[in-house]
VMD Tcl script that draws the C-alpha trace (Angstrom):
set ca {
  {-5.79 25.58 -6.10}
  {-8.90 24.47 -4.29}
  {-9.86 26.82 -1.45}
  {-13.00 26.86 0.60}
  {-14.79 29.69 2.39}
  {-17.81 30.60 4.45}
  {-18.61 33.57 6.65}
  {-17.92 33.64 10.35}
  {-21.60 33.23 11.24}
  {-21.99 30.14 9.07}
  {-24.65 31.72 6.82}
  {-23.41 30.26 3.54}
  {-26.03 31.84 1.30}
  {-25.14 35.36 2.38}
  {-21.39 34.92 2.63}
  {-19.16 37.26 0.66}
  {-15.44 37.36 -0.02}
  {-15.25 41.15 0.08}
  {-12.77 40.68 2.90}
  {-12.32 37.52 4.95}
  {-15.69 37.96 6.61}
  {-18.46 39.85 4.91}
  {-19.16 42.05 7.95}
  {-15.51 42.91 8.67}
  {-14.65 45.83 6.39}
  {-11.28 46.43 8.07}
  {-10.11 43.06 6.79}
  {-10.10 44.46 3.25}
  {-7.16 46.73 4.12}
  {-3.60 45.55 3.61}
  {-1.98 45.73 7.05}
  {1.29 44.05 6.03}
  {4.64 45.78 6.34}
  {6.88 46.38 3.33}
  {9.23 43.69 4.65}
  {6.45 41.09 4.75}
  {5.29 41.96 1.22}
  {8.86 41.68 -0.11}
  {9.36 38.36 1.69}
  {6.13 36.92 0.29}
  {7.01 38.08 -3.22}
  {10.52 36.62 -3.15}
  {9.27 33.34 -1.73}
  {6.59 32.93 -4.39}
  {9.04 33.97 -7.11}
  {11.50 31.31 -5.91}
  {8.75 28.66 -5.94}
  {7.69 29.62 -9.48}
  {11.23 29.62 -10.90}
  {12.12 26.33 -9.19}
  {8.92 24.68 -10.42}
  {9.53 25.79 -14.02}
  {13.20 24.78 -14.09}
  {12.70 21.53 -12.17}
  {9.78 20.26 -14.23}
  {11.49 21.34 -17.46}
  {14.45 19.18 -16.41}
  {12.14 16.20 -15.85}
  {10.49 16.58 -19.27}
  {13.83 17.12 -21.05}
  {15.45 14.12 -19.35}
  {12.65 11.73 -20.27}
  {12.47 13.08 -23.83}
  {16.23 12.85 -24.37}
  {17.00 9.48 -22.75}
  {15.01 6.55 -24.10}
  {15.90 4.39 -21.09}
  {13.84 6.77 -18.92}
  {10.77 6.27 -21.11}
  {9.13 3.70 -18.85}
  {5.47 3.11 -18.19}
  {5.76 4.61 -14.72}
  {7.36 7.69 -16.20}
  {4.38 8.34 -18.47}
  {2.67 9.47 -15.26}
  {5.80 11.35 -14.16}
  {5.59 13.30 -17.45}
  {1.90 14.00 -16.90}
  {2.56 15.25 -13.37}
  {5.39 17.49 -14.61}
  {3.11 18.97 -17.29}
  {0.43 19.75 -14.69}
  {3.00 21.30 -12.32}
  {4.76 23.43 -14.93}
  {1.38 24.59 -16.31}
  {0.35 25.71 -12.82}
  {3.68 27.51 -12.38}
  {3.42 29.34 -15.72}
  {-0.31 30.01 -16.07}
  {-1.52 30.50 -12.49}
  {1.19 31.16 -9.90}
  {2.45 34.49 -11.34}
  {-1.02 36.01 -10.95}
  {-1.23 34.78 -7.36}
  {2.15 36.42 -6.74}
  {0.88 39.69 -8.27}
  {-2.23 39.57 -6.08}
  {0.01 38.98 -3.07}
  {1.80 42.24 -3.86}
  {-1.25 44.38 -4.69}
  {-3.63 42.73 -2.17}
  {-6.36 42.81 -4.80}
  {-7.28 41.26 -8.15}
  {-6.34 43.71 -10.91}
  {-6.96 41.54 -13.98}
  {-10.76 41.73 -14.21}
  {-13.61 39.33 -13.50}
  {-13.27 37.36 -16.75}
  {-9.62 36.53 -16.17}
  {-10.42 35.65 -12.55}
  {-12.71 32.94 -13.92}
  {-9.93 31.76 -16.23}
  {-7.55 31.59 -13.27}
  {-10.12 29.65 -11.28}
  {-10.29 27.10 -14.10}
  {-6.49 26.81 -14.29}
  {-6.14 26.34 -10.53}
  {-8.80 23.62 -10.41}
  {-7.71 21.92 -13.65}
  {-4.00 21.55 -12.93}
  {-4.36 20.71 -9.24}
  {-6.94 18.02 -9.96}
  {-4.72 16.66 -12.76}
  {-1.88 16.33 -10.23}
  {-4.10 14.52 -7.73}
  {-5.47 12.09 -10.33}
  {-2.03 11.45 -11.84}
  {-0.72 10.43 -8.43}
  {-3.79 8.24 -7.95}
  {-3.22 6.38 -11.21}
  {0.53 5.99 -10.70}
  {-0.29 4.52 -7.28}
  {-2.56 2.02 -9.02}
  {0.21 1.25 -11.53}
  {2.64 0.56 -8.67}
  {-0.01 -1.59 -6.96}
  {-0.27 -3.79 -10.05}
  {3.51 -3.94 -10.53}
  {4.13 -5.14 -6.97}
  {1.09 -7.31 -6.25}
  {0.46 -8.72 -9.75}
  {3.85 -8.69 -11.52}
  {2.92 -11.55 -13.85}
  {-0.18 -9.66 -15.01}
  {1.57 -6.29 -15.34}
  {2.35 -6.51 -19.05}
  {-1.15 -7.79 -19.81}
  {-2.97 -5.13 -17.81}
  {-0.70 -2.09 -18.18}
  {-0.55 -1.93 -21.96}
  {0.33 1.30 -23.83}
  {-3.35 1.60 -24.75}
  {-4.41 1.28 -21.10}
  {-1.95 3.97 -20.04}
  {-3.16 6.32 -22.78}
  {-6.76 5.80 -21.64}
  {-5.72 6.62 -18.06}
  {-4.00 9.84 -19.12}
  {-7.00 10.93 -21.22}
  {-9.32 10.16 -18.30}
  {-7.14 12.22 -15.94}
  {-7.50 15.34 -18.08}
  {-11.19 14.78 -18.86}
  {-12.11 14.45 -15.19}
  {-9.92 17.43 -14.33}
  {-11.73 19.49 -16.97}
  {-15.10 18.40 -15.56}
  {-13.85 19.32 -12.09}
  {-12.87 22.80 -13.28}
  {-15.88 23.60 -15.47}
  {-18.58 22.17 -13.19}
  {-18.19 25.34 -11.13}
  {-20.02 27.31 -13.84}
  {-23.08 25.09 -13.35}
  {-23.20 24.85 -9.57}
  {-21.10 27.69 -8.15}
  {-18.93 30.62 -9.24}
  {-15.33 31.83 -9.15}
  {-14.29 34.61 -6.77}
  {-11.08 36.30 -5.67}
  {-10.29 35.26 -2.08}
  {-8.35 38.17 -0.64}
  {-7.28 36.24 2.45}
  {-5.49 33.74 0.17}
  {-4.58 36.07 -2.72}
  {-6.13 33.68 -5.23}
  {-9.05 33.31 -7.65}
  {-10.90 30.09 -6.96}
  {-14.37 28.67 -6.34}
  {-16.81 30.49 -4.07}
  {-17.54 27.53 -1.85}
  {-20.17 29.47 0.06}
  {-22.45 29.55 -2.99}
  {-23.66 25.94 -2.71}
  {-22.80 23.82 0.31}
  {-24.06 20.69 -1.48}
  {-21.67 21.28 -4.37}
  {-18.87 22.00 -1.91}
  {-19.14 18.62 -0.21}
  {-19.69 16.75 -3.49}
  {-16.60 18.38 -4.98}
  {-14.42 17.77 -1.94}
  {-15.39 14.10 -1.65}
  {-15.34 13.25 -5.37}
  {-12.31 15.18 -6.55}
  {-10.17 15.29 -3.42}
  {-10.80 12.75 -0.67}
  {-11.70 9.72 -2.81}
  {-8.44 9.93 -4.81}
  {-6.43 10.31 -1.59}
  {-8.28 7.37 -0.03}
  {-7.43 5.25 -3.10}
  {-3.75 6.21 -2.80}
  {-3.72 5.37 0.90}
  {-5.24 1.94 0.29}
  {-2.80 1.17 -2.55}
  {0.28 2.00 -0.49}
  {-1.03 0.27 2.62}
  {-1.43 -2.97 0.66}
  {1.94 -2.45 -1.08}
  {3.66 -1.93 2.29}
  {2.08 -5.07 3.70}
  {3.22 -7.03 0.64}
  {6.76 -5.64 0.94}
  {6.99 -6.67 4.60}
  {5.68 -10.10 3.65}
  {8.37 -10.49 0.99}
  {11.05 -9.36 3.42}
  {10.02 -12.06 5.91}
  {10.09 -14.68 3.16}
  {13.55 -13.59 2.02}
  {14.82 -13.77 5.60}
  {13.56 -17.35 5.97}
  {14.75 -18.93 2.69}
  {18.05 -20.77 2.32}
  {21.11 -19.78 0.30}
  {20.34 -22.53 -2.21}
  {16.85 -21.13 -2.81}
  {18.30 -17.67 -3.32}
  {20.70 -19.02 -5.93}
  {17.79 -20.72 -7.63}
  {16.26 -17.36 -8.47}
  {17.53 -15.83 -11.70}
  {19.55 -12.64 -11.52}
  {17.08 -11.05 -13.93}
  {14.14 -11.83 -11.65}
  {15.95 -10.40 -8.62}
  {16.94 -7.30 -10.60}
  {13.38 -6.64 -11.74}
  {12.00 -7.08 -8.23}
  {14.59 -4.65 -6.87}
  {13.78 -2.14 -9.61}
  {10.06 -2.29 -8.92}
  {10.58 -1.80 -5.18}
  {12.87 1.20 -5.75}
  {10.34 2.70 -8.14}
  {7.54 2.19 -5.65}
  {9.51 3.81 -2.82}
  {10.26 6.85 -4.97}
  {6.64 7.27 -6.10}
  {5.44 6.74 -2.52}
  {7.69 9.61 -1.40}
  {6.26 11.80 -4.19}
  {2.72 10.95 -3.05}
  {3.67 11.46 0.61}
  {5.21 14.85 -0.16}
  {2.10 15.88 -2.09}
  {-0.10 14.84 0.84}
  {2.07 16.71 3.35}
  {1.92 19.88 1.24}
  {-1.84 19.69 0.82}
  {-2.97 18.35 4.22}
  {-2.71 21.72 6.05}
  {-4.78 23.27 3.26}
  {-7.38 20.51 3.70}
  {-7.53 21.26 7.44}
  {-8.21 24.89 6.55}
  {-11.01 23.69 4.27}
  {-12.82 22.05 7.19}
  {-12.34 25.14 9.33}
  {-13.81 27.48 6.70}
  {-16.71 25.22 5.73}
  {-17.69 24.89 9.39}
  {-18.68 28.57 9.31}
  {-16.97 29.28 12.64}
  {-13.37 29.62 11.53}
  {-11.37 32.23 13.44}
  {-7.91 31.22 12.23}
  {-5.72 34.11 11.03}
  {-5.38 34.92 7.34}
  {-1.68 34.10 7.59}
  {-2.56 30.42 8.04}
  {-4.50 30.29 4.77}
  {-1.86 32.25 2.87}
  {0.90 29.96 4.18}
  {-0.99 26.76 3.34}
  {-1.71 28.06 -0.16}
  {2.02 28.65 -0.66}
  {2.78 25.21 0.77}
  {0.42 23.61 -1.75}
  {2.13 25.58 -4.54}
  {5.55 24.53 -3.23}
  {4.74 20.92 -4.07}
  {5.03 21.73 -7.78}
  {8.69 22.64 -7.20}
  {9.72 19.59 -5.17}
  {9.34 16.60 -7.47}
  {12.49 17.14 -9.53}
  {14.50 17.24 -6.31}
  {12.93 13.97 -5.16}
  {13.72 12.25 -8.46}
  {17.29 13.57 -8.42}
  {17.92 12.40 -4.85}
  {16.08 9.07 -5.07}
  {16.97 7.92 -8.58}
  {20.51 7.70 -9.93}
  {19.28 7.63 -13.54}
  {17.43 10.93 -13.19}
  {20.40 12.34 -11.30}
  {22.78 11.47 -14.17}
  {20.29 12.78 -16.72}
  {19.85 16.10 -14.88}
  {23.62 16.49 -14.55}
  {24.09 15.79 -18.26}
  {21.46 18.38 -19.23}
  {22.70 21.09 -16.86}
  {26.35 20.59 -17.87}
  {25.35 20.28 -21.54}
  {27.25 17.00 -21.80}
  {26.34 15.67 -25.25}
  {28.46 12.55 -24.83}
  {26.17 11.04 -22.19}
  {23.95 8.46 -23.86}
  {21.37 5.88 -22.86}
  {24.20 3.48 -22.11}
  {25.19 5.78 -19.23}
  {21.63 6.26 -17.98}
  {20.62 2.92 -16.46}
  {17.08 3.32 -15.23}
  {16.07 1.90 -11.89}
  {12.43 2.88 -11.94}
  {9.88 0.41 -13.21}
  {11.85 -0.57 -16.31}
  {9.26 -2.41 -18.36}
  {10.61 -1.68 -21.82}
  {8.24 -3.76 -23.90}
  {5.73 -1.41 -25.46}
  {6.99 1.56 -23.47}
  {8.06 3.61 -26.47}
  {4.59 3.26 -27.94}
  {3.15 4.60 -24.69}
  {5.14 7.76 -25.36}
  {3.98 7.88 -28.96}
  {7.22 6.49 -30.42}
  {7.52 3.51 -32.71}
}
mol new
graphics top color blue
foreach p $ca { graphics top sphere $p radius 0.5 }
foreach p [lrange $ca 0 end-1] q [lrange $ca 1 end] { graphics top cylinder $p $q radius 0.2 }
display resetview
């Protein structure tokens, strides 16, 4: 979870996270009521449980039903792995810190938590960036899709996602350090340590990927509107001239793109308030209450619990698969799970490591 901080006077080199502001010792005291602490704990617990169950459902559905093993869903799997890892390896310690109002696990494990937060959040951002690129190719260059999006290409993308995420997480040891931010209840990077590193990190690992996603979906939207105008202007005879298979594939790709766009949009909505807080803190003159930063941290965490709901609501194949798994219906087979998301079956099994 990327979080940014500076002291209220804007003196980055002397800033400290021993309290929200280094010269405000009263801020180190927990002033919350028992009701507020219980509410925060239950909310975080609900987010963690939902994220674990939801992402486990996604992974189980794609593993069990071969028809869901599409090229697009390679990225869905990668996103689910990042989300469930964050829910298992990082969120419980944030919840504990929310209860105790301090870090009780030692400095070494704080550094480990800082790595986990950076690693899995960056993996989520990059996965959404690459799946946006995959949708861009599928919609704008459908005839080149099979040639460009080969199983080998997809594997390279996934490896790159995790390598860059690892660089993102470990570069902190070279240029900054990990600290426990009491006003967010989380171990993350001390962004006051090096303002140059702060801006490099934010631009390279956060804003550039989001800019790439925005460009991809802007162009996709323009193409979709273009196609709609063309469809509205063609005659019935021209419509009949198109093969049913071609129409089916086009419809599938558009549905897949809409679903992924909603996933990306949801991710952006969950993280945008946190990004606004970043600018406030880095400015050195931030007077926003701690409750804002705590709430936006939770909102960013909440994103890890939402994707399974989006897939279930937006995609009938995932919905049937989830229902089959939850009801333990062994008689549901691939014949009953007709995928409607980017079904490009040629070479897809190899992308998942199957022959």
